[in-house]
Structures are given as C-alpha cells and as structure tokens.
N, C-alpha and C positions, 0 to 999 in steps of 0.2 A: 504494500500500500504506500502511496506517495505521501510523504510527510511535508505539510505546508510550512510549519514553523522553521525548520532548518533551512529550507529553500529561501524563505523570506529573509532570514538572518544573513545567509551567505550573499544574497542579492544586495542587501544593504551594505555589507562589508565591501563587496566588489565596487559598488558605486562610490563609496568613501575612498577606496584605494585609487580609483580613476580620478576623482576630484582632487585628491592630494597630489597625484602625479601631474595633473594639469596645472595646479597652483605652483608646483615646483618648476614646471616648464616656463610658465609666465614670469616667475621670479628670476630665472636665469636670463630670459629675454630682456627683462627690465635692466638687469645688470649689464647686458650688452648695450642697451640704449645709453647708459651712462658713459660708455666708452665711445659710442658713435654719435652722440648728440642728436641731431635732427633726423636721424635715420629710424627713429622709433616707429612711426606709422608704416614705413616700408617693412620693418621687421615683423610688425603685427600682421600685416597683410600676407606676408609670406609664411606665416607660422600656422595658419589654420589647417591647411591640408597635412603638413608634416605632423601636427599634433594628433590628428586622427590616426595616422599610422602608428605613432609612438604609443598611444593609448591601447590600440588593438594588440600590438606586439607585447606590451607590458602585461595586459590582462591574460593573454594566451600563455605567457610564461608563468604567471601566478597559478593559473588553473592547471597547467601541465605539471608543475612541481608540487601540487597538492595543498596549496595555501588554504583552500576552503573546505578542508576536511576537519572533522571534529577532533579537537585535542583537549577535551575536558580533563582527562587524566594526566596530561603532560605538564612539564615544567612551564613556568611563566615565560621562559626564554625559548620555548620550542619553536615559536614562529620565526625566530631569528635565523635558525638553520635553513628553514624552507625559504625565507626571504633572501638569504645569501645565494642559494641555488637559483632562484628566480632572477636575481640581479645578474648573475653570470650568464644565464641563458639569454636574457633580454639584451645584455651588452653585446654578446656575440651576434645575435640576430640583427640588432640595429646596425652594428658595424658592417655586417654583410649587406644589409639593405641600402646603406649609403653608397655602396658601389654602383647600385642601379639607379638610385635617386639621390644625386649629390646635394640637392637643395634641402634634404632632410636634416642636414647638419649646418646651421647658420654660421658656426664658428668652429675652429679646430678644438677637439676634445669636448665639445659641447655635450654630446650624448653620454660620454663617460662620466662627466660631471653630474648630469641629470640622474644617471643610474645610482651613483654614489649618494647623492642628496636624497634620492627616494629611499634608499636602504636605511639611511640614518633616521629620516623623519618617520617613515612607516614603522621601522623597528621600535623606536621610542613609543609611538602611539600604541602599537600592538602590546608591548610589555605593560604599558599603563592600563590598557583595557583589561588585560588578564589580571592584573593586580586588583583593579576595581571589581571585577567579577568575583574574585576570591572573597573580598570583603562582603559583597552583597550576598553571596551564597552562605557565608557564615551567619548572616542575619536572616536567613530564610527566604531569600529571593533567588530566582532562576534555578529552582529546584526541580529535579526529575524524580518521578516515582519509580522505585526499584524493587524487583522481586528476586530473592536468592533461592536457587534450587540446587542443593549440593548435599554431599555426605555430611554428617554432623561435625567431623573434625575440620574439614575444609570450610564448612559453613561458619564455624566459630572464627576461623582465621579471617575469612572475608568480612564478616560482620565487624570484627575489631578494627580492621583497616578502614572500613567505610566510616565508622564512628570517629576514628582518629583524624581522618582527613575530611573535615566538614567543608573544606574549600572545593571538594569535587562536586558538591551540589547534589548529593543523592539523599533521598529519604527512603529508607527500607520499609515498604508497605507490608510485606509479608515474607517470611522465610519458611521454606519447605525443606525438612530434613529427610533425605531418602534413606530408608532402611530396607535391607534385603528381606524378602519374604514372599510367600504366595500371594499374587494379586497386588503387590505393592505398587508396581508400575501403573496399573490401571487406576487405582485409587488416587495416586498422585496426579495423573493427567486429568481426572475429573475435577479434583480440587482446584487445579490451576485454571481450567476452563471456567469454573464457577467464579473464581476471583476476577478473571479477565472480563467477565460479563458484568460484574458488580462495581469495578473500580477502573479508573483511568491509569493505565500502566505505561510507562515510557521505556523502561529498560529491564532486561532479564539477564542475570548471570547464571550460567549452568556449570556445575562442577560435579558431574555424575561419573561413576566408574565406567571403564571401557566395556565391561560385561553387559551393560544396559545401553549399548549404543543405539539400539532401535528406539528405546524410549527417548533418548536425547534427540533423535531425528524427528519424532512426533511432536515434541515440545517446540523445537525450532520451527517446524512447519506451522504449528498453531500460532506462534509469535509472528511469523512473517505474514500470515493471512490477516492479522489484525494490525499490521503496521508497527509492531513493537520491536525495537532494536534488541538483539540478543548477542551475547558474548559467551564463549565457551572456554572454560579452564580445562586444558588437556589433562588426561589421566596421568601423564608423565610429569605433572607439576612438581612433585617432591624431588625429582631428579634434575630439574631445569632451573638455572639461575634466572633472576629477574632481569639482568642486563644482557641476556643472550642475544644471538643474532639469528635471523630467519633468512634463508636463501631460497631462491626460486630455481628449481631444476626443470626447466621447460614446462612450467605449470604445476610442478609438484613441490609443495613447501617442505624445506628441510630446516629443522630446528637444531641448533647447537645445544647439546646437553649442558655444556659449561664453557664459559669463556675464560681461558687461562691468560696470565699476564703477557706471554709472548705474542698473543693475538692482538694486543693493544699497541698502537703506535707510540704512545708515551713510554711504555716499558722498553720497547726496542731502541728508542732514540735516547731518552733521558737517562735511563739506567746505564746504558753502555757509555754514554758521555761522562756520567758521574764516575763510573768504574775506571775509565782511562785516566781522567784528570787526577782522581784521588790516588790511584796506584803510582802514577809518575811522581806525585808529590812525596809519597811515602818512600819510594825507592831513592829519591834524591836526598831528602832531608835526613833519612835514617841510614844513609850509606856508612857513616862512621860506626853505627851500632852493628851493621852487618859485618864490618871488618873486625870489630872487637870479638863478636861471637865466633866468627870463623877462626880467629887466632886461638881463642879459648878451646875450641873443639880439637884442633890439631895438637894443642899442647897437653891435653888431658887424656886422650885416647887415640889409638891408631885407627885409621880408616878415612874415608872421604868426608868432606865438610857437609855436603848436601846428600840427602837421601831421597831417591825418587821411588814412587810407588804407583802402580796402575789403579786408577779410580774410574768410576762410571759417572758421567755427567749428563748434560742435556740430551734428551731423547735416547738415552742408553749408550751414548758415544763414549768410548774409553780414551783416557788421556793419562799422561804422566804428571802426577802432582809432586811438587818439591817441598821438602822440609829440611830444616837443619837436623843433622844426624844426632839422635839422642840415645841410641842403643849401641851396644858393642857389636862388632862384626863377628857373629858366631855362625858357622856353617850349619849347626844343628837347629838353628832357629827357623821355623816355618813361617816365612813372612806373610804369605797370603792368608793363612788360616789362624794366625796368632792374634789374640785379643789381649792387649796390655792390661795387667791387673795391678793392684797396689803392691808396692815393694817387689816389683818384678826384678829378678837378678840380671836381666839383660839390659836394663836402663842404667846409664852411667850417672854418677852424682851430678855432673853438670847437666846432663840430659834431663834428669828429674826436675831440676830447677827451671830449665828452659820450658819443659812441658807445663809446669804449674804456673809459670808466668805468661804462657802462650807465645813466647818469643820464638819458639821453634816453627811457628806458622808464618813468619815474616817472608820467606822465599815465595810463598804462594801469591804475593802481589805480582810476581812475574807471570804466574798462570793467569791472573786477572788481566794483565796487560796483553797477553797473547790471545785472550778470548775464551780460554778453557773454563774459567771460573768467573764469578762475580764477587764483589766485596761482601754482599749480604745474600744469603740463600741457604737452602738445606745443605748440610755437610755432605760431601761426596763419599760414597761407600766403595769398598773393595768388591770386585766381582764375586768373590767367594761368599761374602756375607750378604750381598744383594740377592743372590740366587736363593739363599736360605730365607731371608726376610720376606721376599715377594710371595713365598708359599705360605708363610706363617701369619702375615699381617695383611688384612684387607686394605686396599687403597695405598699400599706402600709405594707402588710404582708411579703414583701421581706426583711424587716428588721429582720425577725425571722430566716433568713438563717445564721446569725452569732451570736456569743455570745454578749449579751448586755454588756455595759461598764459603768465604773464610770464617765468617760468623753468621749467626742466624737467630731467629726467634726462639728456637728450642735451646740454643746454647746460653743465651742471656737469661733464660728462665731456669737454668740449672740442669737441663737434660743433655748432658754430655758425658763422655767417658763410659764407665760401666753402669749405666742407668737404664731405665725402662725404655725399650725401643718403641712400643706402642705410644707412650706418652710423647716421645720425641717426634714420632710421625704425626701425631695429632697437632703439635705445635707447628711443624713444618707446613701442614695443610692449611692451618689458620693463616700463616704468612702468605701462602700462594693465593688464597681466596680473598685476602684483604690487602694485597700489595699496593703500596703507594710510596712515592719518593720520601714523603715525610716519615713513613714507617721505617724505611731504610736508615734515615738519619737518627731516628730514635734508637734503633738497634745498635748503631755505632756508638752512640753516647752510653747506652747501657753496657756495651762491651767494655768500654774504658772504665766504667765504675763497678762492674760486677764480676767480670770473668778473669781479671788478673789474679793469679794465685788462687784459682778456684779449687775447692776441696775435691771435686770429681776429676781433676786433671792430674794424670800420673803416667 
C-alpha cells in the first residue's frame, strides 16, 4: 500500500533542497556581479536556463544516492555521508555537462564552488533538522506506533533498546512473545490481525526463529497488505555484530558475521603508522640500552646475544621472533615444546632479571618495524602450543585475525606466563572486538606501570 505521509515529507525535503540550491546559485551570481559591476542583468538573464539544468542534475544525484530514504534509526550525521556522495556525483556530472554546454558555467570553478557551498549549507541544515526531530520525539511528537513480535529473550532486548532511545520516535503499542507449541503460530497470527484491525500501526519488528519461517512470511504479507513497514531481525542475530557489512552477490545479500579490525581502514593505516613511528623511536632512543644488555649477555654466559624462535602471527603466517637470549644453550632443551616455569634451571641469572623486567622483549621492535608484529596485540604463540590450544579452547584461532603484539590487553591484566590460557584468550578477544587507537595507547601506558617486574614473568 502506498504511504502518503513519507511521500509528502520527502517531496517537501526535495523542494527545500532545490530552493536552497537555487539560493546558493543566486548568491554566487551576486558575488560575480560585485566583480563585474554593471554586468548583473546580463548574468541574471543568462542564468535561468543553466539553473534549471543544475537543479535537475542536483536532484537526480540526491535521489540516486538515497538522500530521501528513511534514516530514523541512524546517527544525526548520517545525511552527511549521503550528501558527500551526492556532491561528488553532481560535481562530476556538471563538469561533464559543461563540455557540451559551456554557458552552464559563468565563471571558472563556479560549479565546484556551488557544489561545495551546497554541501556545507545543506549539511548544516540536515544535522539541525535531525537534532530538532530528536528533541520533538523525546517530547512525544513525530511518533510511530510499533509492534514487536519476537522470542521472549530477543523481545526483552529490543524493548530495552527502544525504551532507551526515545529519540527514535517509537511507541510500542503491543509486544507479542512467540512460544513454541501446538497451534502457537496460528494463535499469534490471529492476535496480530485483530490488533491491526483495532489500532493504527506504523511499524512491525519481527524476531522469530528460522524454524517458523513460514509464519514470518505470513506476518510480512499481512503487514504489506495493510501498508505497515516491517523489519526482520535475522535468526543469526546473536552471531552478527551490529556494525557488520552487507554485500550484494548478484542479488543475493551476504552478511559478514563479524567485522575484524583489519577490515577497517583506520586499523590498516593508523595502527601501522603508529607501529612504524613508535618502533623507530624506541630503536633509536634505546640503542644504548640494547648495547649494554648485549654486552651483559656475552659477559655472563656463552652463546648468541639474540634468540630467534618460530611464532605464528596474522592469518596463521609463521615468522621468526627475536628476543635477547635469557637461557643457557643446552642441546637437551626442547625449544618448541618447552614451557618456562618458575626457577627453571635453564634460565640464566641475568636472563631471569631480563624476563621479569620485560627487557628481553626489546628486539621485537625490529619485528614490528618489519611488519611481522604490532606494538599492541595478542602475544604470538609457538606452532606446537597453537596446535594444542586450537583443539582445547573454542575461538582460540580468532586471535590470528590481527597482528600479534609485544604487549596486549591480556598481559597488562596479569594473564601472562604460566597462567590460564582461556582467560588470556578471553582478554585477547575483548581487545580484537573493541580495538581503537586510544585503547592501544592505554595498553602502552598500563604496560609501563604494571608489567615491569611482573610476578608471572620468569
């Protein structure tokens, strides 16, 4: 059924957008008049036809980019992203059109200035309108009547969110909790129809299990025949993040179960830039410390200064991780399967101090500079232990979705050395799911204050 109210609102918004665009156009023409003096009447006469083309192209760009779609549940800045795309599309279209009709642009860069001015003015107005709507909705205006149809658990979650976000402008008229049982679907459908006949309903949110897909289809059809907007919460909701991405595979929607930090542009660029700059600073400023430790190692025990060990990093890729040597060179020591324990006879006195102070980790800044590791991230594991933990601990391999690090959220919370692996994994997954550059900086600060001479380091 065709809804009149959204159509009228979008028509009004489109008219306002065109009016503002025309006003901006005339404002720039007036600015040209001040530069050309008496040429103003000529500029006005030559501007009527080009203005029509500009308004048409601008409106088409806004419609094409989805400006007039409902964004009631979106951020107040959601329109800015759409407006930016529309500005780019219109700028390209207008620039191409001026090749055919040179009179469309009365002065060099005129159309580019118009597009930029439009983006600024319309963007400010859109943000202002959305802020005003949020205030009005909190006061009971611009409200849509909502019906929730979901399982009890999901229904509770949806109800809490709607109550918390009054700025969405929803009033929950009725909530139906679906319970499995003989004839439950039929009774639920009859109750929904009765409610639709008795009350004005604007929106329905469905959160039913996949096992009753036929019932979901019947309710959707009932809503569509009455002109009621319906949204469906997929049955995979517990496994899917709220900020996931949806892709179109030739008409088939594909939903990412989870977005990991490497999928984000900020992670790929900012984190790598931070790693490179920070590691160079450490390698340069602490070079005297490296020299003193190296001299102390060769003076107190025989063997190399550095010790390299195969570790598993991002996407399961193996690399050589470097540390200052802290153990005696003993042929009987099984390096791959050896787990250092307190008072291990293989650790040298100097090595025990280096381990407790974490100074043995300093050579790993070279691994960071080479791109094998990051400053902050889950600690890399040896292949021997990784194969064991991946079979014993669910979600252990999710740690491999990000670069391993010198320090991490698990380490600054005390989960290092011979401590609980499940707890360590839980902290690593928290870091992966909540990554931010600010969190990296916080972990670095905590590393300096908590982990030097930590009791679990030996």
